[in-house]
N, C-alpha and C positions, 0 to 999 in steps of 0.2 A: 505511685503512677496512676493516672486517671484512666478511665475506660477508653477515651479517645486516643491517648498515647499507646495503650495496649493494642487497640485495633490497628493503628498506624504501623507499629512494629510487626505485628502479625502478618498483615497484608504485604508489607514490604519484604518480609522473609519469604513468603510464598512466591512473590514476584521474582525475587532473585533466584530461588530454586527453579521455578518454571523457565526462566530465561536461560539458566545454565543447562537445563535438560534440552532445550531447543537446540543449543549449539553442540552439545556432546552426543546426543542420541543419534543413532544411525538409521532408524526406521523413519521415513519421511512422514508417514501417517501419524505416528506417535509424536513426532516433532511438531506437526501442525496442531495436534490436540494440546500439547504443552504450551504452544503459543496462544491458543484460546484461553488457557488458564492464566497466562501472563497478562493478557489484555483485561481479563475480568478482574484480576488482582489490582492492576493499575487503576481500573475504574473505581474499585472500592477505596483505594488510597485517595482518589480525587473526591470521593464522597465525604471522607473525613475532613477534607479541606473546604467543604461547602461549594464544590464545583459540580453541582448535580447535572448541569447541562452537558459538560464535557464528558462526564461519566456515562451518561445515557447515550450520547453520540458514539463514544468508543465501543459500547456494547452493541448498539444497533448496526453501526456501519462496519466495524472491523470484525466483531465476533459473528454478527448475524448475516453479513454479506460477503466480505472479503475472505474470511477464513473458510466459509462454506464453499466458496469458489475454489480456494486452494485445495481443500479436501477432495472435491470432485476431480480436479485436474490431476492431483497426485494419485488418486485411486484408479483413474482411467488410463494413466500412462503405464506402460510396461517397464517399470523401473527394476533394473537388476541390482538387488541388494548386495550381491557378492562383489560386484565392481565398486560399490560404495565403500566396502570394507577394505579395499586394496589401497595401499599407500598411507593408511592412517598412522602407522608407527613411523613412517618416514618424515611426516610433517609435524609429529608430536613435539619434538624438542623446540623447534622454532616457534610453534604455537604456544608452548608453555612459557618461553622467554617473553614473548609479546604480552601474554596475559599477566605475567608478574610485573612487567613494566607498567602496564595500564593500571594495575591495582596500586602500585607505588605512586604513580602520578595522581590518582584519585585521592589517596591518603594525604599527599602533600597539599593538594588544592583544598581539601575539606578542612585540614588543620591550619590553614593560613589565616583564618579569622574572617574571611570574606563572606562565609555562609553561616555565620553565627546567628543565634536566635535574636540577638539585638538588631542585626541588620534586616532580617526577614522574620518578623514576629508572626505568630499564628493569627490568621484573620479572626476578627471578633464575630461573635454570633449575630445573626440578623433576625428580624421578625419573620413571622410566617408569611407575610404579604410581600416579602422581598423576592425579586426575580433576578437571578444572576444572568439569565438569558437576555433580559432587556439591557442590562449594563454591558454585557459582552457585545451585543449588537450595536449599542451606541458607540463604544470604543472602536469597534471594527470598521464602522462606516463613517466615522468622523476623524478621529485622531490617526488611525492606521489605515485609512482608505487607500492611500497610494501604495504602501507595501502590499495590501491585500490585492489590489488590481495587478501589481507587478508579479505577485506569486501566481495569479490566475493566468497571466500571459506566459510565464515560464512553463507552467504545467501544460498549456495548450501547445506550445512549441515542442515540448517533450513528447506529447502524444503524437503529433504530426511526424516528428523525427522517428519515433518507434515504428509507426506504420510504414514510413518510407523505407527504413532499414529492413523491415520484415518482408516487404513485397518486392524489394529490388532484386533483379537478376534471378528470378525464379521462373523456370520455363513453363511451369504448370499454371501460372496466373495469367489472367487476361489483362493486358496493358493497353491503354489508349493514350496516344500522344495528344494533348490538348491543342497543340499548334496545328496538327493535321486535321483535327476536328473543326477548327475555326476556318481554315482555308479550303475546306472540301467544297466541291461543286456537284450539281445534280448529275452531270455526265459521269462523274466518278462512281456514283452509287446506283444510278438508274440506267438500265439498258432496255431499249424498246426493240422488240423482235417482231418483224412483220412476217406473218404467215399467210399463205393463200387460203381463201375461204373454201371450205369443203362443200361439194355439191351433194345432192341426195344420193346420187349413184355411188359416189366415193364412200359415203357413210354406210351404204349397204354392203 
């Protein structure tokens, strides 16, 4: 076994362990920390496959930004851990059955021969001047430009839908109807009050 194979299996084992702890652990702060470990292990696996750009993006974006945000939100919320422990034994049998079925499905798919090393060989080593970022950008903005733009539109629609669902029917939020804003007139917003001028005697 070469060093690259050893590193791949080591980081893959750590990744599986961290992902399992994220699902099974009950403390949300510890689950978020194990998720950070899972992201970092996945980045190390990508490094063994010479995908340096994806590995760095995973660490900077998810570990450095998203998971920090998750930790702040989890620690600021008043989460009742006792309620999280309730009903765990009730859903454990059905969760175990689903987990066993998923493992069996993965074993069947991986042993079918479609993911053998002959079909997906390990990428060959490149020179020091090679940039996978350049190749990724070329593929992303040429061959996959339409799927990339479609994914961006779907994400934009999802953001707008999430904001709409969050702000809908909340009495404590300020809502403005755009139709009313367009048809408004100055008489509806401006009222001129005429007051008699005060003389010097009145002011005294």
